[in-house]
C-alpha positions as CSV (number, residue, x, y, z in Angstrom):
1,M,0.0,0.0,0.0
2,K,2.8,2.4,0.9
3,N,4.7,1.6,-2.4
4,R,1.5,2.3,-4.4
5,L,1.0,5.6,-2.7
6,Q,4.6,6.6,-3.3
7,V,4.3,5.7,-7.0
8,Y,1.0,7.6,-7.2
9,L,2.6,10.7,-5.7
10,L,5.8,10.3,-7.8
11,R,3.6,10.2,-10.9
12,H,1.9,13.4,-10.0
13,V,5.2,15.1,-9.4
14,Q,6.5,14.0,-12.8
15,V,3.3,15.2,-14.5
16,A,3.4,18.5,-12.7
17,L,7.1,19.1,-13.6
18,A,6.4,18.0,-17.2
19,S,3.5,20.5,-17.5
20,L,5.7,23.2,-16.0
21,G,8.5,22.4,-18.5
22,R,6.0,22.6,-21.4
23,L,5.1,26.1,-20.3
24,W,8.7,27.0,-19.9
25,R,9.5,26.0,-23.5
26,S,7.0,28.6,-24.8
27,P,7.8,31.5,-22.5
28,L,6.1,34.4,-24.4
29,A,2.7,32.7,-24.8
30,S,2.8,31.4,-21.2
31,F,3.7,34.8,-19.8
32,M,1.0,36.6,-21.8
33,T,-1.6,34.2,-20.4
34,A,-0.3,34.5,-16.9
35,A,-0.1,38.3,-17.2
36,V,-3.8,38.5,-18.2
37,I,-4.7,36.4,-15.1
38,G,-2.4,38.5,-12.9
39,I,-4.0,41.8,-14.0
40,A,-7.4,40.3,-13.4
41,L,-6.4,39.2,-9.9
42,A,-4.4,42.4,-9.1
43,L,-7.3,44.8,-9.5
44,P,-9.7,43.4,-6.9
45,S,-6.8,42.4,-4.6
46,G,-5.3,45.9,-4.7
47,L,-8.7,47.6,-4.1
48,Y,-9.4,45.2,-1.3
49,L,-6.1,46.1,0.4
50,L,-6.8,49.8,-0.2
51,T,-10.2,49.6,1.6
52,G,-8.5,47.7,4.4
53,N,-6.1,50.5,4.8
54,L,-8.9,53.0,4.8
55,Q,-10.7,51.0,7.4
56,R,-7.5,50.9,9.5
57,L,-7.2,54.7,9.2
58,S,-10.8,55.2,10.3
59,T,-10.2,53.0,13.3
60,Y,-7.1,55.1,14.2
61,W,-9.2,58.2,14.0
62,D,-12.0,56.6,15.9
63,G,-9.6,55.8,18.7
64,N,-8.9,59.5,19.1
65,A,-12.5,60.6,19.2
66,S,-13.4,63.6,21.3
67,I,-16.6,65.4,22.2
68,S,-16.9,69.2,22.1
69,L,-19.3,70.7,24.6
70,F,-20.3,74.2,23.7
71,L,-21.5,75.8,26.9
72,K,-24.2,78.4,27.2
73,H,-23.1,82.0,27.0
74,D,-24.0,82.8,30.6
75,I,-21.6,80.2,31.9
76,G,-18.5,81.9,33.1
77,D,-14.9,80.5,33.1
78,A,-15.0,79.6,36.8
79,E,-18.3,77.7,36.4
80,A,-17.0,76.0,33.2
81,R,-13.8,75.0,35.0
82,K,-15.9,73.6,37.9
83,L,-18.0,71.6,35.5
84,G,-14.9,70.2,33.8
85,G,-13.5,69.0,37.1
86,R,-16.8,67.3,37.9
87,L,-16.8,65.6,34.5
88,E,-13.3,64.3,34.9
89,G,-14.6,62.2,37.8
90,W,-16.9,60.2,35.4
91,P,-15.6,56.7,34.6
92,E,-16.5,57.2,30.9
93,I,-14.3,60.2,30.5
94,A,-10.5,60.1,30.3
95,S,-9.8,63.8,30.3
96,V,-11.4,67.2,30.0
97,K,-9.8,70.3,28.5
98,L,-11.3,73.8,29.0
99,I,-11.1,76.3,26.2
100,T,-12.3,79.6,27.5
101,A,-14.3,82.1,25.4
102,D,-11.3,84.4,25.2
103,Q,-9.0,81.5,24.1
104,A,-11.5,80.4,21.5
105,L,-11.8,84.0,20.2
106,A,-8.0,84.4,20.0
107,E,-7.7,81.0,18.1
108,F,-10.5,82.0,15.7
109,R,-8.8,85.4,15.1
110,E,-5.5,83.7,14.3
111,L,-6.9,81.0,12.0
112,S,-9.8,82.9,10.3
113,G,-8.0,86.1,9.2
114,F,-11.1,88.1,10.2
115,G,-9.3,90.0,13.0
116,D,-10.5,93.5,11.9
117,A,-14.1,92.3,11.7
118,L,-13.9,90.7,15.2
119,D,-12.5,94.0,16.6
120,S,-15.8,95.7,15.6
121,L,-17.9,93.4,17.8
122,D,-19.1,94.7,21.1
123,E,-18.8,91.3,22.9
124,N,-17.3,87.9,22.4
125,P,-19.8,85.8,20.5
126,L,-18.0,82.5,21.2
127,P,-18.8,80.4,24.2
128,A,-16.5,78.4,26.4
129,V,-15.9,74.9,25.2
130,L,-15.0,71.7,27.0
131,A,-13.1,69.1,24.9
132,V,-14.0,65.7,26.4
133,R,-11.9,62.6,25.6
134,P,-13.9,59.4,26.2
135,T,-12.2,56.4,27.9
136,A,-13.6,53.8,25.5
137,D,-12.2,53.7,21.9
138,D,-15.3,52.6,20.1
139,A,-17.8,55.0,18.5
140,G,-20.8,53.3,20.2
141,A,-19.6,54.2,23.7
142,A,-18.7,57.7,22.5
143,S,-22.2,58.1,21.2
144,R,-23.8,57.0,24.5
145,L,-21.6,59.4,26.4
146,L,-22.6,62.2,23.9
147,E,-26.3,61.7,24.7
148,K,-25.5,61.8,28.5
149,L,-23.5,65.0,28.1
150,R,-26.1,66.6,25.9
151,A,-28.6,66.4,28.8
152,L,-26.5,68.7,31.1
153,D,-28.1,72.0,31.8
154,A,-24.9,74.0,31.1
155,V,-24.4,72.5,27.7
156,D,-25.8,74.3,24.7
157,I,-24.4,72.1,21.9
158,A,-22.7,68.7,22.3
159,Q,-20.9,67.4,19.2
160,L,-19.0,64.2,18.6
161,D,-16.1,65.3,16.4
162,L,-15.9,62.0,14.6
163,Q,-19.5,61.2,13.8
164,W,-18.4,61.3,10.2
165,V,-16.3,58.1,10.8
166,A,-19.5,56.1,10.9
167,R,-20.5,57.4,7.6
168,F,-17.0,56.8,6.3
169,N,-17.1,53.2,7.5
170,A,-20.5,52.7,5.8
171,M,-19.0,54.0,2.5
172,V,-16.0,51.7,2.9
173,D,-18.3,48.7,3.5
174,L,-20.2,49.6,0.4
175,A,-17.0,49.8,-1.5
176,R,-16.0,46.3,-0.2
177,R,-19.2,44.9,-1.6
178,G,-18.6,46.5,-4.9
179,I,-15.1,45.1,-5.0
180,L,-16.5,41.7,-4.2
181,L,-18.8,41.9,-7.3
182,I,-15.8,43.1,-9.4
183,G,-13.7,40.2,-8.0
184,L,-16.4,37.7,-9.0
185,L,-16.6,39.0,-12.5
186,L,-12.9,39.0,-12.9
187,G,-12.7,35.6,-11.4
188,L,-15.1,34.5,-14.1
189,A,-12.8,36.1,-16.7
190,V,-9.9,34.1,-15.3
191,L,-11.9,30.9,-15.7
192,L,-12.7,31.8,-19.3
193,V,-9.1,32.7,-20.1
194,V,-7.7,29.5,-18.6
195,G,-10.5,27.4,-20.1
196,N,-9.8,28.8,-23.6
197,T,-6.1,28.3,-23.2
198,I,-6.5,24.7,-22.2
199,R,-9.0,24.1,-25.0
200,L,-6.4,25.3,-27.5
201,E,-3.8,23.1,-25.8
202,I,-6.2,20.1,-26.2
203,Q,-6.7,20.8,-29.8
204,N,-3.0,21.1,-30.5
205,R,-2.4,17.8,-28.8
206,R,-5.4,16.0,-30.4
207,D,-3.3,13.4,-32.2
208,E,-1.3,12.7,-29.0
209,I,-4.5,12.2,-27.1
210,E,-5.9,9.8,-29.7
211,V,-2.8,7.7,-29.6
212,T,-2.8,7.7,-25.8
213,K,-6.4,6.5,-25.8
214,L,-5.6,3.8,-28.3
215,I,-3.0,2.2,-26.0
216,G,-5.6,2.1,-23.1
217,A,-4.9,5.4,-21.2
218,T,-7.8,6.4,-18.9
219,D,-9.5,9.8,-19.0
220,A,-8.0,10.6,-15.6
221,F,-4.5,9.9,-16.9
222,I,-5.0,12.1,-20.0
223,R,-6.7,14.8,-17.9
224,R,-3.9,15.2,-15.4
225,P,-1.3,17.2,-17.3
226,F,-4.0,19.7,-18.5
227,L,-5.1,20.2,-14.9
228,Y,-1.6,20.9,-13.8
229,T,-1.2,23.3,-16.7
230,G,-4.2,25.3,-15.4
231,L,-2.8,25.1,-11.9
232,W,0.5,26.6,-13.0
233,Y,-1.2,29.3,-15.0
234,G,-3.3,30.3,-11.9
235,L,-0.3,30.2,-9.6
236,A,1.8,32.3,-12.0
237,G,-1.0,34.8,-12.4
238,A,-1.3,35.1,-8.6
239,V,2.5,35.8,-8.3
240,L,2.3,38.5,-11.0
241,A,-0.8,40.0,-9.2
242,W,1.2,40.1,-5.9
243,L,4.1,41.8,-7.7
244,L,1.8,44.4,-9.3
245,V,0.0,45.3,-6.1
246,E,3.3,45.4,-4.1
247,L,4.8,47.7,-6.8
248,A,1.8,50.0,-6.7
249,F,1.8,50.2,-2.9
250,W,5.5,50.9,-2.9
251,Q,4.9,53.8,-5.3
252,L,2.1,55.2,-3.1
253,A,3.9,54.6,0.2
254,G,6.1,57.8,0.0
255,P,3.3,60.3,-0.9
256,V,1.0,58.7,1.8
257,Q,3.6,59.0,4.5
258,Q,4.3,62.6,3.4
259,L,0.5,63.4,3.6
260,A,0.2,61.7,7.0
261,G,3.2,63.6,8.3
262,L,1.3,66.9,7.6
263,Y,-1.3,65.7,10.0
264,Q,1.3,64.6,12.6
265,S,0.4,61.0,11.9
266,H,2.6,57.9,11.5
267,F,0.1,56.1,9.3
268,G,1.6,54.1,6.4
269,L,0.1,51.8,3.8
270,A,0.1,48.1,4.6
271,A,0.4,45.7,1.6
272,F,0.0,42.0,1.6
273,S,0.3,40.1,4.9
274,F,1.4,36.5,5.0
275,T,-2.3,35.4,5.2
276,D,-3.3,37.6,2.3
277,T,-0.4,36.2,0.2
278,L,-1.6,32.7,0.9
279,A,-5.2,33.6,0.1
280,L,-4.2,35.2,-3.2
281,A,-2.0,32.2,-4.2
282,A,-4.8,29.8,-3.2
283,T,-7.4,31.8,-5.2
284,G,-5.3,32.0,-8.3
285,T,-4.5,28.3,-8.1
286,A,-8.1,27.3,-7.5
287,L,-9.3,29.5,-10.5
288,G,-6.7,28.0,-12.8
289,L,-7.5,24.5,-11.7
290,A,-11.2,25.1,-12.1
291,G,-10.9,26.7,-15.5
292,S,-8.8,23.8,-16.8
293,W,-11.2,21.2,-15.2
294,L,-14.1,22.8,-17.0
295,A,-12.3,22.9,-20.4
296,V,-11.0,19.3,-20.1
297,G,-14.4,18.0,-19.1
298,R,-16.0,19.8,-22.0
299,H,-13.6,19.0,-24.8
300,L,-11.7,15.9,-23.9
301,G,-14.7,13.6,-24.4
302,D,-15.1,14.9,-28.0
303,I,-11.7,13.3,-28.9
304,E,-12.0,9.6,-29.7
305,P,-9.6,7.5,-31.8
306,S,-11.0,6.7,-35.2
């Protein structure tokens, strides 16, 4: 039993290497087919990684969420400071920073460029603000704290600065679904490309297949090299897709880091992880194998020795 298994595995290795050698002897045609598969796999893979980076970026922002409490105009600095000290004792709040009305006006004067217009005002129109930093990192806990703070008598307006993150995440999720549909369509394209390539290979080796059937070869024996050919095409396409995406992310890494630096952030693009690489290789190999299986099942039975 052990010897039979060894012979079976050895035969598969021989056929796999023979199929790879046949592709190696026609490098241009093999590369063009693999390149088409690689481009078809690179597009959804790159977009998927890009949305993953956007999701990671939104998570980073979400972890730095803060709530701005705009106090009523009749609340003085001393009362605002007292309220901030009381809020710091809440377990849901990590820290509270007071921005007085005068500080807010000075900051607005510096950033807006309307200094002359502000000088004509009789009184400061800006209220004191308490910048509250929640203890929890998730948006759900921050939203619950927002509702609690909004009910305070001294608070005029309570605003979660990162409410837009939820909308951003919803758009990213919609993009992921769209990428999934694109991936399915391009996966179908890979099946068609591999299937058509294997069909042409079967037609080119028609005489060889007829002779092989005449001497008693089974369909499984004849099918095996074509299946390995599709497998190699799929794997080569996955490798090319990996290279294309890595090259694209390498080109984008510098500008992204430069942009992140302008916002005092250390965010950087993350390309393929080890798990992502294995998934891409498995997907390409499976599509190549499936395409060749469909082509062989459709066209091999039409060839019979006369």
